[in-house]
All heavy atoms as an XYZ file, in Angstrom:
844
protein
N     -10.685    -13.238      8.959
C     -11.505    -12.006      8.946
C     -11.181    -11.165      7.724
O     -12.087    -10.656      7.065
C     -11.333    -11.230     10.224
C     -12.183    -10.018     10.253
S     -12.204     -9.374     11.897
C     -12.659     -7.707     11.601
N      -9.914    -10.984      7.417
C      -9.506    -10.155      6.323
C     -10.022    -10.752      4.982
O     -10.512    -10.026      4.132
C      -8.002     -9.968      6.257
C      -7.431     -9.082      5.155
C      -8.009     -7.691      5.267
C      -5.950     -9.049      5.225
N      -9.928    -12.050      4.850
C     -10.401    -12.709      3.619
C     -11.889    -12.490      3.452
O     -12.391    -12.344      2.317
C      -9.991    -14.173      3.593
O     -10.524    -14.827      4.684
N     -12.661    -12.475      4.572
C     -14.094    -12.202      4.472
C     -14.375    -10.779      4.014
O     -15.290    -10.575      3.173
C     -14.798    -12.445      5.842
C     -14.938    -13.888      6.213
C     -15.635    -14.019      7.549
C     -15.757    -15.480      7.950
N     -16.441    -15.628      9.227
N     -13.590     -9.842      4.521
C     -13.721     -8.464      4.084
C     -13.438     -8.323      2.578
O     -14.199     -7.671      1.871
C     -12.816     -7.578      4.936
C     -12.780     -6.074      4.479
C     -14.110     -5.413      4.659
C     -11.707     -5.355      5.277
N     -12.352     -8.912      2.134
C     -11.986     -8.873      0.708
C     -13.046     -9.510     -0.134
O     -13.474     -8.984     -1.168
C     -10.623     -9.482      0.482
C      -9.512     -8.744      1.188
C     -10.319     -9.576     -1.030
C      -9.296     -7.326      0.742
N     -13.567    -10.663      0.326
C     -14.637    -11.334     -0.401
C     -15.854    -10.479     -0.515
O     -16.514    -10.398     -1.578
C     -14.981    -12.700      0.248
N     -16.172     -9.740      0.539
C     -17.311     -8.830      0.493
C     -17.095     -7.728     -0.502
O     -17.993     -7.322     -1.224
N     -15.882     -7.193     -0.570
C     -15.584     -6.140     -1.519
C     -15.634     -6.674     -2.954
O     -16.137     -5.985     -3.854
C     -14.208     -5.554     -1.243
C     -14.081     -4.698      0.014
C     -12.610     -4.322      0.278
C     -14.942     -3.459     -0.077
N     -15.153     -7.886     -3.149
C     -15.186     -8.501     -4.509
C     -16.608     -8.729     -4.949
O     -16.886     -8.656     -6.145
C     -14.407     -9.842     -4.488
C     -12.949     -9.677     -4.371
C     -12.205    -10.970     -4.264
O     -12.780    -11.958     -3.683
O     -11.055    -11.069     -4.674
N     -17.536     -8.939     -3.994
C     -18.907     -9.191     -4.310
C     -19.696     -7.955     -4.705
O     -20.804     -8.048     -5.158
N     -19.112     -6.799     -4.445
C     -19.828     -5.565     -4.806
C     -19.828     -5.346     -6.270
O     -18.835     -5.546     -6.970
C     -19.171     -4.357     -4.157
C     -19.199     -4.261     -2.638
C     -18.364     -3.061     -2.178
C     -20.612     -4.093     -2.161
N     -20.997     -5.071     -6.825
C     -21.081     -4.701     -8.247
C     -20.988     -3.206     -8.339
O     -21.985     -2.500     -8.540
C     -22.397     -5.241     -8.829
C     -22.510     -4.996    -10.310
O     -21.480     -4.810    -10.950
O     -23.633     -4.984    -10.821
N     -19.790     -2.726     -8.128
C     -19.585     -1.300     -8.003
C     -18.265     -0.863     -8.717
O     -17.212     -1.333     -8.267
C     -19.580     -0.896     -6.545
C     -19.611      0.600     -6.323
O     -19.100      1.366     -7.126
N     -20.222      1.016     -5.206
N     -18.331     -0.038     -9.725
C     -17.105      0.389    -10.410
C     -16.212      1.233     -9.562
O     -15.047      1.506     -9.924
C     -17.608      1.133    -11.638
C     -18.957      1.568    -11.275
C     -19.523      0.589    -10.336
N     -16.657      1.667     -8.377
C     -15.833      2.475     -7.545
C     -14.866      1.688     -6.684
O     -14.002      2.266     -6.021
C     -16.736      3.388     -6.624
C     -17.561      4.377     -7.408
S     -18.395      5.582     -6.362
C     -19.305      4.570     -5.220
N     -14.992      0.389     -6.673
C     -14.124     -0.501     -5.901
C     -13.224     -1.267     -6.879
O     -13.730     -1.914     -7.790
C     -14.898     -1.495     -5.050
C     -13.950     -2.473     -4.334
C     -15.792     -0.765     -4.064
N     -11.949     -1.181     -6.678
C     -10.962     -1.858     -7.537
C      -9.918     -2.525     -6.650
O      -9.182     -1.887     -5.954
C     -10.310     -0.900     -8.478
O      -9.330     -1.519     -9.250
N      -9.880     -3.849     -6.711
C      -8.892     -4.625     -6.006
C      -7.714     -4.909     -6.946
O      -7.903     -5.123     -8.098
C      -9.469     -5.960     -5.492
C     -10.629     -5.827     -4.501
C     -11.296     -7.221     -4.276
C     -10.155     -5.310     -3.210
N      -6.540     -4.920     -6.391
C      -5.366     -5.245     -7.151
C      -5.117     -6.743     -7.230
O      -5.696     -7.550     -6.471
N      -4.261     -7.178     -8.130
C      -3.844     -8.565     -8.164
C      -3.034     -8.843     -6.878
O      -2.429     -7.929     -6.310
C      -2.996     -8.867     -9.382
C      -3.786     -8.763    -10.651
O      -5.010     -9.066    -10.650
O      -3.191     -8.380    -11.729
N      -2.957    -10.078     -6.450
C      -2.124    -10.373     -5.268
C      -0.683     -9.979     -5.487
O      -0.125    -10.084     -6.607
C      -2.251    -11.923     -5.139
C      -3.499    -12.297     -5.887
C      -3.661    -11.295     -6.994
N      -0.021     -9.554     -4.428
C       1.417     -9.230     -4.475
C       2.211    -10.553     -4.450
O       1.826    -11.476     -3.751
C       1.813     -8.369     -3.296
N       3.239    -10.582     -5.201
C       4.090    -11.779     -5.196
C       5.095    -11.661     -4.056
O       5.307    -10.560     -3.510
C       4.875    -11.914     -6.504
O       5.825    -10.850     -6.637
N       5.661    -12.792     -3.651
C       6.693    -12.710     -2.595
C       7.868    -11.851     -3.044
O       8.456    -11.183     -2.238
C       7.129    -14.165     -2.239
C       6.055    -14.937     -1.515
C       5.529    -14.277     -0.266
O       6.296    -13.783      0.576
O       4.269    -14.243     -0.128
N       8.155    -11.873     -4.341
C       9.234    -10.990     -4.873
C       8.916     -9.554     -4.643
O       9.743     -8.780     -4.192
C       9.464    -11.311     -6.370
C      10.537    -10.411     -6.987
C      10.654    -10.591     -8.520
N       9.367    -10.404     -9.189
C       8.844     -9.223     -9.546
N       9.445     -8.077     -9.164
N       7.688     -9.125    -10.169
N       7.679     -9.126     -4.949
C       7.307     -7.741     -4.748
C       7.360     -7.342     -3.268
O       7.788     -6.221     -2.933
C       5.904     -7.497     -5.319
C       5.825     -7.566     -6.800
C       4.425     -7.579     -7.335
O       3.566     -8.286     -6.762
O       4.168     -6.863     -8.341
N       6.931     -8.241     -2.402
C       6.993     -7.981     -0.986
C       8.441     -7.779     -0.534
O       8.761     -6.825      0.144
C       6.310     -9.065     -0.161
C       4.774     -9.048     -0.427
C       6.572     -8.914      1.347
C       4.016    -10.284      0.091
N       9.282     -8.703     -0.958
C      10.721     -8.644     -0.588
C      11.385     -7.388     -1.176
O      12.263     -6.795     -0.563
C      11.444     -9.902     -1.028
C      11.015    -11.084     -0.175
C      11.874    -12.323     -0.435
C      11.404    -13.512      0.306
N      11.095    -13.369      1.706
N      11.014     -6.969     -2.413
C      11.550     -5.767     -3.028
C      11.282     -4.557     -2.135
O      12.118     -3.713     -1.870
C      10.958     -5.516     -4.396
C      11.457     -6.395     -5.508
C      10.700     -6.214     -6.805
O       9.686     -5.476     -6.842
O      11.118     -6.836     -7.787
N      10.069     -4.445     -1.674
C       9.661     -3.298     -0.801
C      10.335     -3.343      0.540
O      10.836     -2.365      1.031
C       8.164     -3.194     -0.721
O       7.630     -2.875     -2.016
C       7.724     -2.147      0.259
N      10.389     -4.546      1.128
C      11.068     -4.664      2.424
C      12.535     -4.274      2.290
O      13.097     -3.582      3.174
C      10.901     -6.074      2.987
C       9.480     -6.337      3.451
C       9.235     -7.755      3.932
O       9.956     -8.708      3.513
O       8.360     -7.937      4.808
N      13.198     -4.699      1.172
C      14.580     -4.337      0.988
C      14.706     -2.807      0.741
O      15.605     -2.135      1.246
C      15.160     -5.100     -0.205
N      13.729     -2.257      0.022
C      13.769     -0.807     -0.288
C      13.630      0.048      0.978
O      14.362      1.017      1.133
C      12.648     -0.492     -1.276
C      12.648      0.900     -1.796
N      13.356      1.278     -2.897
C      12.082      2.026     -1.281
C      13.226      2.588     -3.062
N      12.458      3.066     -2.089
N      12.729     -0.351      1.845
C      12.517      0.486      3.059
C      13.397      0.046      4.217
O      13.438      0.692      5.234
C      11.054      0.499      3.466
C      10.545     -0.859      3.924
C      10.166      1.088      2.343
C       9.121     -0.888      4.476
N      14.093     -1.078      4.079
C      15.036     -1.513      5.097
C      14.395     -2.057      6.342
O      14.999     -2.054      7.425
N      13.171     -2.596      6.208
C      12.501     -3.214      7.380
C      11.372     -4.130      6.863
O      10.960     -4.010      5.704
C      11.957     -2.171      8.341
C      11.001     -1.188      7.736
C      10.648     -0.071      8.751
O      10.281     -0.382      9.893
N      10.763      1.179      8.314
N      10.940     -5.028      7.735
C       9.892     -5.916      7.383
C       8.556     -5.226      7.452
O       8.301     -4.400      8.332
C       9.870     -7.174      8.276
C      11.073     -8.060      8.099
C      12.042     -8.101      9.120
C      11.263     -8.764      6.960
C      13.173     -8.930      8.976
C      12.403     -9.554      6.745
C      13.328     -9.650      7.792
O      14.460    -10.401      7.657
N       7.662     -5.536      6.502
C       6.279     -5.032      6.583
C       5.543     -5.798      7.650
O       5.828     -6.962      7.918
C       5.622     -5.251      5.238
C       6.172     -4.405      4.058
C       5.582     -4.920      2.761
C       5.916     -2.952      4.276
N       4.566     -5.173      8.307
C       3.761     -5.864      9.319
C       3.042     -7.075      8.715
O       2.598     -7.025      7.538
C       2.775     -4.799      9.756
C       3.384     -3.486      9.403
C       4.195     -3.764      8.163
N       2.905     -8.129      9.491
C       2.255     -9.350      9.017
C       0.848     -9.096      8.483
O       0.400     -9.646      7.493
C       2.186    -10.390     10.113
C       3.578    -10.971     10.427
O       4.496    -10.860      9.551
O       3.764    -11.499     11.548
N       0.098     -8.200      9.156
C      -1.316     -7.909      8.748
C      -1.322     -7.258      7.391
O      -2.198     -7.536      6.578
C      -2.011     -6.997      9.792
C      -2.180     -7.642     11.171
C      -0.919     -7.475     12.036
O       0.080     -6.923     11.618
O      -0.981     -8.006     13.177
N      -0.381     -6.394      7.088
C      -0.338     -5.720      5.806
C       0.056     -6.748      4.737
O      -0.535     -6.791      3.645
C       0.661     -4.587      5.826
C       0.660     -3.742      4.578
C      -0.416     -2.853      4.367
C       1.674     -3.830      3.642
C      -0.421     -2.083      3.189
C       1.643     -3.046      2.488
C       0.587     -2.199      2.263
O       0.560     -1.434      1.144
N       1.018     -7.622      5.010
C       1.419     -8.661      4.073
C       0.234     -9.602      3.777
O       0.049    -10.055      2.658
C       2.653     -9.452      4.553
C       3.926     -8.628      4.485
C       5.164     -9.426      4.654
C       5.491     -9.737      6.059
N       6.877    -10.282      6.231
N      -0.544     -9.933      4.831
C      -1.739    -10.777      4.607
C      -2.685    -10.094      3.605
O      -3.187    -10.745      2.692
C      -2.408    -10.983      5.954
C      -3.696    -11.832      5.824
C      -4.411    -11.970      7.143
O      -3.937    -11.522      8.176
O      -5.498    -12.607      7.120
N      -2.869     -8.767      3.750
C      -3.730     -8.045      2.854
C      -3.193     -8.070      1.447
O      -3.906     -8.378      0.479
C      -3.957     -6.653      3.350
C      -4.597     -5.768      2.309
C      -5.948     -5.924      2.046
C      -3.869     -4.813      1.612
C      -6.532     -5.161      1.036
C      -4.451     -4.029      0.643
C      -5.814     -4.192      0.353
N      -1.925     -7.659      1.242
C      -1.423     -7.564     -0.101
C      -1.194     -8.851     -0.813
O      -1.108     -8.928     -2.039
C      -0.110     -6.672     -0.150
C       0.999     -7.287      0.664
C      -0.454     -5.241      0.259
C       2.303     -6.527      0.564
N      -1.133     -9.961     -0.077
C      -1.096    -11.277     -0.668
C      -2.462    -11.631     -1.278
O      -2.563    -12.502     -2.128
C      -0.691    -12.365      0.336
C       0.793    -12.309      0.636
C       1.185    -13.397      1.642
N       2.608    -13.379      1.858
C       3.186    -13.273      3.076
N       2.416    -13.161      4.170
N       4.486    -13.258      3.219
N      -3.484    -10.943     -0.862
C      -4.841    -11.087     -1.417
C      -5.077    -10.039     -2.491
O      -5.587    -10.325     -3.559
C      -5.930    -10.984     -0.309
C      -5.741    -12.067      0.694
C      -7.318    -11.022     -0.942
C      -6.595    -11.938      1.977
N      -4.709     -8.810     -2.191
C      -4.919     -7.680     -3.111
C      -3.812     -6.657     -2.914
O      -3.795     -6.000     -1.881
C      -6.298     -7.024     -2.831
O      -6.467     -5.908     -3.657
N      -2.930     -6.570     -3.856
C      -1.840     -5.587     -3.793
C      -2.376     -4.216     -4.089
O      -2.345     -3.729     -5.213
C      -0.683     -5.980     -4.732
C       0.551     -5.107     -4.543
O       0.627     -4.357     -3.578
N       1.482     -5.232     -5.415
N      -2.915     -3.624     -3.078
C      -3.520     -2.291     -3.208
C      -5.038     -2.442     -3.361
O      -5.589     -3.519     -3.592
N      -5.729     -1.313     -3.127
C      -7.139     -1.277     -3.260
C      -7.520      0.171     -3.511
O      -6.917      1.088     -2.955
C      -7.752     -1.734     -1.901
C      -9.262     -1.548     -1.777
C      -9.896     -2.878     -1.377
C      -9.580     -0.519     -0.736
N      -8.462      0.365     -4.424
C      -9.004      1.677     -4.676
C     -10.501      1.616     -4.377
O     -11.212      0.780     -4.810
C      -8.795      2.077     -6.135
C      -7.331      2.243     -6.494
C      -7.121      2.511     -7.935
O      -7.763      3.378     -8.475
O      -6.273      1.776     -8.532
N     -10.936      2.619     -3.576
C     -12.336      2.722     -3.242
C     -12.706      4.209     -3.378
O     -12.258      5.020     -2.546
C     -12.609      2.224     -1.789
C     -14.021      2.214     -1.401
C     -14.897      1.288     -1.924
C     -14.517      3.188     -0.539
C     -16.223      1.275     -1.535
C     -15.825      3.191     -0.168
C     -16.731      2.258     -0.673
N     -13.506      4.534     -4.377
C     -13.765      5.915     -4.785
C     -12.426      6.632     -4.910
O     -11.638      6.250     -5.754
C     -14.759      6.622     -3.816
O     -14.148      6.676     -2.499
C     -16.088      5.873     -3.739
N     -12.162      7.609     -4.158
C     -10.895      8.360     -4.305
C      -9.845      7.962     -3.225
O      -8.784      8.534     -3.156
C     -11.136      9.886     -4.202
O     -11.690     10.191     -2.943
N     -10.192      6.965     -2.395
C      -9.257      6.465     -1.389
C      -8.531      5.217     -1.913
O      -9.054      4.506     -2.747
C     -10.036      6.076     -0.095
C     -10.642      7.280      0.548
O     -10.009      8.349      0.566
O     -11.757      7.130      1.036
N      -7.345      5.010     -1.433
C      -6.603      3.809     -1.872
C      -5.561      3.440     -0.841
O      -5.167      4.171      0.003
C      -5.918      4.094     -3.236
C      -5.032      5.243     -3.314
C      -3.662      5.096     -3.136
C      -5.500      6.519     -3.623
C      -2.776      6.211     -3.171
C      -4.651      7.626     -3.723
C      -3.296      7.428     -3.465
O      -2.425      8.535     -3.588
N      -5.148      2.177     -0.958
C      -4.102      1.595     -0.175
C      -2.913      1.368     -1.114
O      -3.060      0.889     -2.209
C      -4.541      0.240      0.469
C      -5.673      0.553      1.490
C      -3.385     -0.424      1.187
C      -6.289     -0.704      2.091
N      -1.718      1.755     -0.662
C      -0.521      1.668     -1.480
C      -0.184      0.228     -1.887
O      -0.472     -0.715     -1.163
C       0.642      2.293     -0.770
C       0.503      3.804     -0.447
C       1.651      4.265      0.471
C       0.399      4.611     -1.721
N       0.479      0.107     -3.016
C       0.934     -1.176     -3.539
C       2.443     -1.352     -3.291
O       3.165     -0.343     -3.178
C       0.670     -1.261     -5.065
C      -0.783     -1.111     -5.371
C      -1.001     -1.148     -6.887
N      -2.339     -0.831     -7.185
C      -2.697     -0.070     -8.184
N      -1.861      0.451     -8.996
N      -4.008      0.198     -8.378
N       2.886     -2.605     -3.252
C       4.327     -2.845     -3.050
C       4.919     -3.389     -4.351
O       4.236     -3.801     -5.247
C       4.531     -3.940     -1.925
C       3.988     -3.426     -0.609
C       3.913     -5.273     -2.307
N       6.286     -3.279     -4.386
C       7.043     -3.721     -5.535
C       7.752     -2.553     -6.151
O       7.389     -1.392     -5.953
N       8.771     -2.853     -6.974
C       9.524     -1.763     -7.608
C       8.937     -1.221     -8.918
O       9.368     -0.180     -9.355
C      10.952     -2.287     -7.932
C      11.783     -2.506     -6.674
O      11.533     -1.900     -5.653
N      12.754     -3.382     -6.766
N       7.947     -1.899     -9.420
C       7.424     -1.447    -10.750
C       6.016     -0.869    -10.671
O       5.323     -0.855    -11.665
C       7.454     -2.652    -11.708
O       6.660     -3.687    -11.215
N       5.573     -0.416     -9.533
C       4.176      0.149     -9.370
C       4.128      1.482    -10.066
O       4.989      2.390     -9.871
C       3.828      0.319     -7.865
C       2.516      1.005     -7.732
C       3.788     -1.039     -7.186
N       3.128      1.647    -10.947
C       2.835      2.943    -11.583
C       1.365      3.178    -11.536
O       0.582      2.246    -11.614
C       3.330      2.917    -13.050
C       4.839      2.754    -13.197
C       5.521      3.992    -12.726
N       6.992      3.837    -12.692
C       7.719      3.552    -11.609
N       7.158      3.444    -10.439
N       9.007      3.476    -11.693
N       0.911      4.400    -11.358
C       1.653      5.593    -11.152
C       2.361      5.604     -9.789
O       1.938      4.875     -8.885
C       0.686      6.720    -11.315
C      -0.632      6.110    -10.929
C      -0.532      4.697    -11.345
N       3.368      6.369     -9.648
C       4.185      6.403     -8.437
C       3.378      6.811     -7.171
O       3.761      6.445     -6.078
C       5.397      7.309     -8.579
O       5.036      8.607     -8.842
N       2.262      7.533     -7.356
C       1.467      7.887     -6.197
C       0.867      6.672     -5.517
O       0.531      6.714     -4.334
C       0.320      8.804     -6.647
N       0.790      5.493     -6.199
C       0.246      4.311     -5.611
C       1.349      3.373     -5.075
O       1.081      2.283     -4.594
C      -0.549      3.521     -6.672
C      -1.839      4.208     -7.062
C      -1.946      4.853     -8.254
C      -2.942      4.138     -6.235
C      -3.087      5.490     -8.620
C      -4.110      4.794     -6.558
C      -4.228      5.477     -7.783
N       2.591      3.799     -5.170
C       3.746      2.960     -4.798
C       4.221      3.225     -3.358
O       4.601      4.405     -3.034
C       4.892      3.227     -5.759
O       6.101      2.701     -5.287
N       4.224      2.214     -2.508
C       4.729      2.366     -1.150
C       6.206      2.809     -1.207
O       6.642      3.651     -0.404
C       4.570      1.102     -0.331
C       5.169      1.237      1.030
S       5.038     -0.236      2.047
C       3.319     -0.132      2.509
N       6.975      2.261     -2.133
C       8.411      2.613     -2.226
C       8.561      4.122     -2.492
O       9.367      4.787     -1.835
C       9.074      1.818     -3.319
C       9.146      0.329     -3.030
O       8.609     -0.135     -2.087
N       9.782     -0.380     -3.934
N       7.822      4.610     -3.453
C       7.948      6.045     -3.821
C       7.445      6.956     -2.699
O       8.052      7.961     -2.412
C       7.131      6.302     -5.111
C       7.644      5.497     -6.296
C       8.971      6.038     -6.854
O       9.284      7.213     -6.658
O       9.705      5.198     -7.429
N       6.325      6.584     -2.123
C       5.752      7.417     -1.005
C       6.700      7.357      0.193
O       6.954      8.413      0.834
C       4.347      6.945     -0.636
C       3.845      7.636      0.595
C       3.386      7.220     -1.797
N       7.229      6.204      0.488
C       8.171      6.052      1.653
C       9.377      6.987      1.408
O       9.782      7.742      2.280
C       8.647      4.606      1.734
C       9.591      4.379      2.931
C       9.044      4.059      4.188
C      10.951      4.571      2.860
C       9.874      3.862      5.284
C      11.759      4.364      3.899
C      11.225      4.028      5.143
O      12.054      3.851      6.226
N       9.959      6.980      0.180
C      11.116      7.846     -0.147
C      10.754      9.308      0.025
O      11.529     10.051      0.623
C      11.626      7.552     -1.536
C      12.361      6.234     -1.642
O      12.662      5.625     -0.641
O      12.678      5.860     -2.799
N       9.613      9.702     -0.519
C       9.236     11.091     -0.415
C       9.053     11.518      1.041
O       9.601     12.530      1.475
C       7.932     11.391     -1.202
C       7.479     12.823     -1.014
C       8.069     13.815     -1.769
C       6.538     13.123     -0.070
C       7.733     15.137     -1.575
C       6.151     14.430      0.133
C       6.741     15.458     -0.632
N       8.309     10.741      1.789
C       7.982     11.111      3.177
C       9.197     11.085      4.100
O       9.188     11.742      5.131
C       6.863     10.224      3.716
C       5.496     10.477      3.080
C       4.975     11.874      3.319
O       5.412     12.575      4.234
O       4.049     12.261      2.577
N      10.194     10.295      3.750
C      11.384     10.145      4.625
C      12.600     10.943      4.209
O      13.437     11.312      5.006
C      11.758      8.684      4.760
C      10.721      7.904      5.494
N       9.619      7.366      4.893
C      10.638      7.581      6.800
C       8.862      6.741      5.790
N       9.446      6.884      6.966
N      12.697     11.227      2.868
C      13.947     11.830      2.382
C      13.730     13.125      1.606
O      14.684     13.859      1.352
C      14.726     10.844      1.494
C      14.959      9.507      2.193
C      14.380      8.370      1.746
C      15.707      9.444      3.349
C      14.567      7.134      2.365
C      15.903      8.251      4.038
C      15.333      7.082      3.508
N      12.521     13.417      1.130
C      12.305     14.590      0.311
C      11.360     15.611      0.953
O      11.358     16.768      0.563
C      11.710     14.168     -1.042
C      12.613     13.227     -1.815
C      11.967     12.564     -3.007
O      10.980     13.164     -3.512
O      12.399     11.483     -3.431
N      10.631     15.209      1.938
C       9.681     16.107      2.604
C      10.389     17.164      3.498
O      11.500     16.839      4.035
C       8.734     15.299      3.491
O       7.904     16.115      4.268
N       9.816     18.292      3.640
C      10.372     19.293      4.571
C      10.228     18.885      6.041
O      10.925     19.391      6.909
C       9.711     20.644      4.358
C      10.124     21.286      3.059
O      11.197     21.039      2.523
N       9.212     22.088      2.459
N       9.299     17.988      6.281
C       9.066     17.450      7.651
C       9.104     15.929      7.563
O       8.057     15.268      7.618
C       7.708     17.958      8.186
C       7.530     17.604      9.593
O       8.448     17.296     10.356
N       6.272     17.630     10.033
N      10.317     15.307      7.510
C      10.431     13.892      7.235
C       9.921     13.042      8.393
O       9.981     13.402      9.551
C      11.886     13.665      7.011
C      12.583     14.806      7.613
C      11.628     15.945      7.595
N       9.350     11.880      8.011
C       8.875     10.900      8.989
C      10.071     10.191      9.602
O      11.086      9.996      8.898
C       8.016      9.840      8.326
C       6.702     10.291      7.828
S       5.856      8.832      7.097
C       4.288      9.600      6.707
N       9.987      9.699     10.823
C      11.024      8.822     11.330
C      11.102      7.559     10.488
O      10.054      7.103      9.986
C      10.512      8.485     12.780
C       9.596      9.631     13.107
C       8.969     10.037     11.829
N      12.251      6.985     10.316
C      12.441      5.881      9.352
C      11.617      4.613      9.695
O      11.288      3.835      8.810
C      13.962      5.484      9.338
C      14.844      6.552      8.693
C      16.288      6.105      8.742
C      14.465      6.846      7.275
N      11.271      4.395     10.942
C      10.540      3.209     11.320
C       9.034      3.307     10.981
O       8.311      2.297     11.075
C      10.703      2.874     12.823
C      10.082      3.855     13.695
N      10.634      5.066     14.009
C       8.873      3.841     14.379
C       9.841      5.730     14.843
N       8.738      5.014     15.046
N       8.546      4.448     10.603
C       7.157      4.624     10.231
C       6.941      4.300      8.749
O       7.620      4.834      7.908
C       6.648      6.025     10.610
C       6.760      6.235     12.118
C       5.283      6.310     10.101
C       6.368      7.568     12.590
N       5.945      3.455      8.496
C       5.694      3.032      7.109
C       4.314      3.548      6.682
O       3.286      3.103      7.174
C       5.683      1.502      6.973
C       7.034      0.952      7.488
C       5.441      1.085      5.561
C       7.059     -0.574      7.656
N       4.241      4.517      5.737
C       2.924      4.949      5.264
C       2.292      3.886      4.344
O       2.988      3.274      3.549
C       3.287      6.212      4.464
C       4.709      5.994      4.050
C       5.367      5.187      5.107
N       0.996      3.619      4.531
C       0.362      2.628      3.687
C      -0.874      3.147      2.936
O      -1.350      2.505      2.000
C      -0.020      1.347      4.445
C      -1.122      1.542      5.442
C      -2.434      1.404      5.108
C      -0.871      1.882      6.781
C      -3.482      1.558      6.005
C      -1.850      2.024      7.730
C      -3.172      1.871      7.298
N      -1.333      4.364      3.286
C      -2.501      4.937      2.585
C      -2.578      6.423      2.854
O      -2.331      6.838      3.978
C      -3.783      4.276      3.026
N      -2.889      7.255      1.807
C      -3.063      8.669      2.106
C      -4.375      8.912      2.788
O      -5.320      8.167      2.659
C      -3.091      9.310      0.684
C      -3.560      8.196     -0.209
C      -3.039      6.899      0.424
N      -4.398     10.004      3.592
C      -5.655     10.276      4.293
C      -6.514     11.332      3.555
O      -7.596     11.679      4.016
C      -5.331     10.800      5.723
C      -4.745     12.184      5.777
O      -4.444     12.795      4.736
O      -4.565     12.684      6.878
N      -6.079     11.780      2.405
C      -6.838     12.749      1.625
C      -6.573     14.195      1.942
O      -7.063     15.111      1.300
N      -5.738     14.412      2.960
C      -5.429     15.787      3.388
C      -3.901     16.081      3.368
O      -3.449     16.936      4.082
C      -5.981     16.067      4.778
C      -7.482     15.957      4.829
C      -8.090     14.780      5.287
C      -8.249     17.032      4.375
C      -9.457     14.694      5.301
C      -9.675     16.908      4.403
C     -10.247     15.770      4.855
O     -11.601     15.637      4.911
N      -3.146     15.253      2.614
C      -1.698     15.449      2.509
C      -0.914     14.669      3.545
O       0.312     14.863      3.613
N      -1.560     13.861      4.328
C      -0.902     13.047      5.312
C      -1.144     11.565      4.962
O      -1.789     11.263      3.990
C      -1.470     13.309      6.732
C      -1.294     14.762      7.091
O      -0.185     15.241      7.168
N      -2.411     15.428      7.351
N      -0.588     10.679      5.774
C      -0.742      9.217      5.479
C      -1.108      8.475      6.745
O      -0.686      8.838      7.839
C       0.532      8.659      4.923
C       0.843      9.060      3.536
N       1.499     10.246      3.240
C       0.503      8.547      2.350
C       1.585     10.413      1.928
N       0.965      9.382      1.357
N      -1.887      7.409      6.545
C      -2.056      6.384      7.600
C      -0.781      5.574      7.581
O      -0.245      5.254      6.543
C      -3.297      5.540      7.345
C      -4.574      6.319      7.329
C      -5.230      6.590      6.146
C      -5.085      6.778      8.507
C      -6.402      7.315      6.137
C      -6.281      7.531      8.511
C      -6.921      7.781      7.334
O      -8.083      8.495      7.300
N      -0.281      5.269      8.765
C       1.001      4.589      8.863
C       0.902      3.366      9.778
O       0.017      3.266     10.598
C       2.080      5.517      9.422
S       2.292      6.960      8.405
């Protein structure tokens, strides 16, 4: 089902949709080591097809240690939300996309 959704997005002739290159197993393992837990299988399935996605002003975070800009990096967002925020998230919660209002889908 996910591959059909991605194929549909790839088929759009729309500059507002941008799919990332697939995440490598190294990038996935870097992020899992960084956050100290395994990513959900469904998320790994998605990032193995497209490491991140931008749709108009919405986006899904990318994995790996070298993601730039840092606003698109799961590692950077995880660190901010867990260790730098005035209201830190519990460590087991993994943010994967901003909601546009200063919060994240997790």
